[in-house]
PyMOL CGO cylinders between C-alpha atoms (Angstrom):
from pymol import cmd
from pymol.cgo import CYLINDER

trace = [
    CYLINDER, -4.30, -85.36, 47.68, -8.00, -85.86, 47.82, 0.3, 1, 1, 1, 1, 1, 1,
    CYLINDER, -8.00, -85.86, 47.82, -9.80, -86.35, 44.59, 0.3, 1, 1, 1, 1, 1, 1,
    CYLINDER, -9.80, -86.35, 44.59, -12.01, -83.05, 45.19, 0.3, 1, 1, 1, 1, 1, 1,
    CYLINDER, -12.01, -83.05, 45.19, -8.61, -81.41, 45.76, 0.3, 1, 1, 1, 1, 1, 1,
    CYLINDER, -8.61, -81.41, 45.76, -7.22, -82.50, 42.62, 0.3, 1, 1, 1, 1, 1, 1,
    CYLINDER, -7.22, -82.50, 42.62, -10.17, -81.78, 40.54, 0.3, 1, 1, 1, 1, 1, 1,
    CYLINDER, -10.17, -81.78, 40.54, -9.96, -77.83, 42.34, 0.3, 1, 1, 1, 1, 1, 1,
    CYLINDER, -9.96, -77.83, 42.34, -6.30, -77.94, 41.43, 0.3, 1, 1, 1, 1, 1, 1,
    CYLINDER, -6.30, -77.94, 41.43, -6.76, -78.81, 37.55, 0.3, 1, 1, 1, 1, 1, 1,
    CYLINDER, -6.76, -78.81, 37.55, -10.00, -76.62, 37.53, 0.3, 1, 1, 1, 1, 1, 1,
    CYLINDER, -10.00, -76.62, 37.53, -7.82, -73.56, 38.70, 0.3, 1, 1, 1, 1, 1, 1,
    CYLINDER, -7.82, -73.56, 38.70, -5.21, -74.02, 36.47, 0.3, 1, 1, 1, 1, 1, 1,
    CYLINDER, -5.21, -74.02, 36.47, -7.37, -74.08, 33.20, 0.3, 1, 1, 1, 1, 1, 1,
    CYLINDER, -7.37, -74.08, 33.20, -8.50, -70.87, 34.59, 0.3, 1, 1, 1, 1, 1, 1,
    CYLINDER, -8.50, -70.87, 34.59, -5.47, -69.50, 35.17, 0.3, 1, 1, 1, 1, 1, 1,
    CYLINDER, -5.47, -69.50, 35.17, -5.17, -68.97, 38.56, 0.3, 1, 1, 1, 1, 1, 1,
    CYLINDER, -5.17, -68.97, 38.56, -2.05, -69.58, 39.91, 0.3, 1, 1, 1, 1, 1, 1,
    CYLINDER, -2.05, -69.58, 39.91, -1.73, -72.60, 42.20, 0.3, 1, 1, 1, 1, 1, 1,
    CYLINDER, -1.73, -72.60, 42.20, 1.18, -73.19, 44.71, 0.3, 1, 1, 1, 1, 1, 1,
    CYLINDER, 1.18, -73.19, 44.71, 4.64, -73.17, 43.17, 0.3, 1, 1, 1, 1, 1, 1,
    CYLINDER, 4.64, -73.17, 43.17, 3.19, -71.79, 39.93, 0.3, 1, 1, 1, 1, 1, 1,
    CYLINDER, 3.19, -71.79, 39.93, 4.07, -67.95, 38.95, 0.3, 1, 1, 1, 1, 1, 1,
    CYLINDER, 4.07, -67.95, 38.95, 1.40, -65.69, 38.76, 0.3, 1, 1, 1, 1, 1, 1,
    CYLINDER, 1.40, -65.69, 38.76, 1.66, -65.41, 34.71, 0.3, 1, 1, 1, 1, 1, 1,
    CYLINDER, 1.66, -65.41, 34.71, 2.08, -68.80, 33.78, 0.3, 1, 1, 1, 1, 1, 1,
    CYLINDER, 2.08, -68.80, 33.78, -1.57, -69.37, 33.32, 0.3, 1, 1, 1, 1, 1, 1,
    CYLINDER, -1.57, -69.37, 33.32, -2.25, -66.38, 31.43, 0.3, 1, 1, 1, 1, 1, 1,
    CYLINDER, -2.25, -66.38, 31.43, -1.83, -67.47, 27.76, 0.3, 1, 1, 1, 1, 1, 1,
    CYLINDER, -1.83, -67.47, 27.76, -4.29, -64.98, 25.85, 0.3, 1, 1, 1, 1, 1, 1,
    CYLINDER, -4.29, -64.98, 25.85, -4.32, -61.89, 28.32, 0.3, 1, 1, 1, 1, 1, 1,
    CYLINDER, -4.32, -61.89, 28.32, -0.96, -60.27, 27.82, 0.3, 1, 1, 1, 1, 1, 1,
    CYLINDER, -0.96, -60.27, 27.82, -1.91, -57.20, 30.14, 0.3, 1, 1, 1, 1, 1, 1,
    CYLINDER, -1.91, -57.20, 30.14, -4.67, -57.02, 32.75, 0.3, 1, 1, 1, 1, 1, 1,
    CYLINDER, -4.67, -57.02, 32.75, -6.66, -54.58, 31.04, 0.3, 1, 1, 1, 1, 1, 1,
    CYLINDER, -6.66, -54.58, 31.04, -10.12, -54.96, 30.31, 0.3, 1, 1, 1, 1, 1, 1,
    CYLINDER, -10.12, -54.96, 30.31, -9.98, -54.47, 26.77, 0.3, 1, 1, 1, 1, 1, 1,
    CYLINDER, -9.98, -54.47, 26.77, -7.60, -57.56, 26.43, 0.3, 1, 1, 1, 1, 1, 1,
    CYLINDER, -7.60, -57.56, 26.43, -9.96, -59.62, 28.28, 0.3, 1, 1, 1, 1, 1, 1,
    CYLINDER, -9.96, -59.62, 28.28, -13.05, -58.60, 26.04, 0.3, 1, 1, 1, 1, 1, 1,
    CYLINDER, -13.05, -58.60, 26.04, -10.65, -59.34, 22.95, 0.3, 1, 1, 1, 1, 1, 1,
    CYLINDER, -10.65, -59.34, 22.95, -9.54, -62.91, 24.29, 0.3, 1, 1, 1, 1, 1, 1,
    CYLINDER, -9.54, -62.91, 24.29, -13.33, -63.44, 25.06, 0.3, 1, 1, 1, 1, 1, 1,
    CYLINDER, -13.33, -63.44, 25.06, -14.20, -62.07, 21.42, 0.3, 1, 1, 1, 1, 1, 1,
    CYLINDER, -14.20, -62.07, 21.42, -11.79, -64.31, 19.86, 0.3, 1, 1, 1, 1, 1, 1,
    CYLINDER, -11.79, -64.31, 19.86, -12.89, -67.66, 21.99, 0.3, 1, 1, 1, 1, 1, 1,
    CYLINDER, -12.89, -67.66, 21.99, -16.57, -66.64, 20.66, 0.3, 1, 1, 1, 1, 1, 1,
    CYLINDER, -16.57, -66.64, 20.66, -15.64, -66.69, 16.65, 0.3, 1, 1, 1, 1, 1, 1,
    CYLINDER, -15.64, -66.69, 16.65, -13.33, -69.76, 17.21, 0.3, 1, 1, 1, 1, 1, 1,
    CYLINDER, -13.33, -69.76, 17.21, -16.42, -71.65, 18.63, 0.3, 1, 1, 1, 1, 1, 1,
    CYLINDER, -16.42, -71.65, 18.63, -18.76, -70.57, 15.96, 0.3, 1, 1, 1, 1, 1, 1,
    CYLINDER, -18.76, -70.57, 15.96, -16.17, -71.50, 13.33, 0.3, 1, 1, 1, 1, 1, 1,
    CYLINDER, -16.17, -71.50, 13.33, -16.05, -74.86, 15.23, 0.3, 1, 1, 1, 1, 1, 1,
    CYLINDER, -16.05, -74.86, 15.23, -19.89, -75.55, 15.37, 0.3, 1, 1, 1, 1, 1, 1,
    CYLINDER, -19.89, -75.55, 15.37, -19.89, -74.42, 11.41, 0.3, 1, 1, 1, 1, 1, 1,
    CYLINDER, -19.89, -74.42, 11.41, -17.23, -76.85, 10.36, 0.3, 1, 1, 1, 1, 1, 1,
    CYLINDER, -17.23, -76.85, 10.36, -18.70, -79.70, 12.03, 0.3, 1, 1, 1, 1, 1, 1,
    CYLINDER, -18.70, -79.70, 12.03, -22.64, -78.86, 10.77, 0.3, 1, 1, 1, 1, 1, 1,
    CYLINDER, -22.64, -78.86, 10.77, -21.09, -78.85, 7.28, 0.3, 1, 1, 1, 1, 1, 1,
    CYLINDER, -21.09, -78.85, 7.28, -19.29, -82.01, 8.11, 0.3, 1, 1, 1, 1, 1, 1,
    CYLINDER, -19.29, -82.01, 8.11, -22.31, -83.96, 9.25, 0.3, 1, 1, 1, 1, 1, 1,
    CYLINDER, -22.31, -83.96, 9.25, -23.86, -82.93, 5.83, 0.3, 1, 1, 1, 1, 1, 1,
    CYLINDER, -23.86, -82.93, 5.83, -21.51, -85.38, 4.28, 0.3, 1, 1, 1, 1, 1, 1,
    CYLINDER, -21.51, -85.38, 4.28, -21.90, -87.78, 7.14, 0.3, 1, 1, 1, 1, 1, 1,
    CYLINDER, -21.90, -87.78, 7.14, -18.17, -87.22, 8.30, 0.3, 1, 1, 1, 1, 1, 1,
    CYLINDER, -18.17, -87.22, 8.30, -19.13, -86.06, 11.91, 0.3, 1, 1, 1, 1, 1, 1,
    CYLINDER, -19.13, -86.06, 11.91, -21.20, -87.85, 14.56, 0.3, 1, 1, 1, 1, 1, 1,
    CYLINDER, -21.20, -87.85, 14.56, -24.77, -86.42, 15.10, 0.3, 1, 1, 1, 1, 1, 1,
    CYLINDER, -24.77, -86.42, 15.10, -23.90, -85.79, 18.92, 0.3, 1, 1, 1, 1, 1, 1,
    CYLINDER, -23.90, -85.79, 18.92, -20.65, -83.89, 18.40, 0.3, 1, 1, 1, 1, 1, 1,
    CYLINDER, -20.65, -83.89, 18.40, -23.20, -81.36, 15.98, 0.3, 1, 1, 1, 1, 1, 1,
    CYLINDER, -23.20, -81.36, 15.98, -25.35, -80.94, 18.62, 0.3, 1, 1, 1, 1, 1, 1,
    CYLINDER, -25.35, -80.94, 18.62, -22.90, -80.33, 21.29, 0.3, 1, 1, 1, 1, 1, 1,
    CYLINDER, -22.90, -80.33, 21.29, -20.96, -77.72, 19.12, 0.3, 1, 1, 1, 1, 1, 1,
    CYLINDER, -20.96, -77.72, 19.12, -24.11, -76.11, 18.33, 0.3, 1, 1, 1, 1, 1, 1,
    CYLINDER, -24.11, -76.11, 18.33, -25.05, -75.96, 22.07, 0.3, 1, 1, 1, 1, 1, 1,
    CYLINDER, -25.05, -75.96, 22.07, -21.79, -74.19, 22.86, 0.3, 1, 1, 1, 1, 1, 1,
    CYLINDER, -21.79, -74.19, 22.86, -21.87, -71.57, 20.20, 0.3, 1, 1, 1, 1, 1, 1,
    CYLINDER, -21.87, -71.57, 20.20, -25.48, -70.90, 21.08, 0.3, 1, 1, 1, 1, 1, 1,
    CYLINDER, -25.48, -70.90, 21.08, -24.42, -70.28, 25.00, 0.3, 1, 1, 1, 1, 1, 1,
    CYLINDER, -24.42, -70.28, 25.00, -21.17, -68.26, 23.57, 0.3, 1, 1, 1, 1, 1, 1,
    CYLINDER, -21.17, -68.26, 23.57, -23.65, -66.32, 21.51, 0.3, 1, 1, 1, 1, 1, 1,
    CYLINDER, -23.65, -66.32, 21.51, -25.84, -65.59, 24.32, 0.3, 1, 1, 1, 1, 1, 1,
    CYLINDER, -25.84, -65.59, 24.32, -23.08, -64.66, 26.58, 0.3, 1, 1, 1, 1, 1, 1,
    CYLINDER, -23.08, -64.66, 26.58, -21.99, -62.18, 24.20, 0.3, 1, 1, 1, 1, 1, 1,
    CYLINDER, -21.99, -62.18, 24.20, -25.23, -60.48, 23.73, 0.3, 1, 1, 1, 1, 1, 1,
    CYLINDER, -25.23, -60.48, 23.73, -25.46, -60.24, 27.26, 0.3, 1, 1, 1, 1, 1, 1,
    CYLINDER, -25.46, -60.24, 27.26, -21.97, -58.41, 27.71, 0.3, 1, 1, 1, 1, 1, 1,
    CYLINDER, -21.97, -58.41, 27.71, -23.06, -55.98, 24.71, 0.3, 1, 1, 1, 1, 1, 1,
    CYLINDER, -23.06, -55.98, 24.71, -26.21, -55.28, 26.34, 0.3, 1, 1, 1, 1, 1, 1,
    CYLINDER, -26.21, -55.28, 26.34, -24.52, -54.61, 29.99, 0.3, 1, 1, 1, 1, 1, 1,
    CYLINDER, -24.52, -54.61, 29.99, -21.71, -52.73, 28.16, 0.3, 1, 1, 1, 1, 1, 1,
    CYLINDER, -21.71, -52.73, 28.16, -24.65, -50.50, 26.69, 0.3, 1, 1, 1, 1, 1, 1,
    CYLINDER, -24.65, -50.50, 26.69, -26.46, -50.11, 29.63, 0.3, 1, 1, 1, 1, 1, 1,
    CYLINDER, -26.46, -50.11, 29.63, -23.16, -49.05, 31.24, 0.3, 1, 1, 1, 1, 1, 1,
    CYLINDER, -23.16, -49.05, 31.24, -22.53, -46.85, 28.60, 0.3, 1, 1, 1, 1, 1, 1,
    CYLINDER, -22.53, -46.85, 28.60, -25.93, -45.21, 29.11, 0.3, 1, 1, 1, 1, 1, 1,
    CYLINDER, -25.93, -45.21, 29.11, -25.48, -44.69, 32.74, 0.3, 1, 1, 1, 1, 1, 1,
    CYLINDER, -25.48, -44.69, 32.74, -22.11, -42.44, 32.37, 0.3, 1, 1, 1, 1, 1, 1,
    CYLINDER, -22.11, -42.44, 32.37, -23.78, -40.36, 29.81, 0.3, 1, 1, 1, 1, 1, 1,
    CYLINDER, -23.78, -40.36, 29.81, -26.92, -39.34, 31.62, 0.3, 1, 1, 1, 1, 1, 1,
    CYLINDER, -26.92, -39.34, 31.62, -24.26, -38.78, 34.70, 0.3, 1, 1, 1, 1, 1, 1,
    CYLINDER, -24.26, -38.78, 34.70, -24.39, -34.92, 35.85, 0.3, 1, 1, 1, 1, 1, 1,
    CYLINDER, -24.39, -34.92, 35.85, -21.15, -33.41, 35.17, 0.3, 1, 1, 1, 1, 1, 1,
]
cmd.load_cgo(trace, "trace")
């Protein structure tokens, strides 16, 4: 197996996509059902966890218990997560408005 295919198989395994010899359900830890609501719920839980981690590292840095690079990385991850949540929220609102405007 080449290095590229090994990296790809690890990425698929981390993303929950089943690889050869793996059952389709093995990678799905947070999504119990394949519904859109469960997916959104899992994403929101991940976003909240990312925010909590960045807050914990920020408060730890005030007492010199955390490295500055770790704090900046955590804050950047929290910022990217927040931007993603806002973008998804905007798209959901836009879709809702489009559905409301549809003629019956």
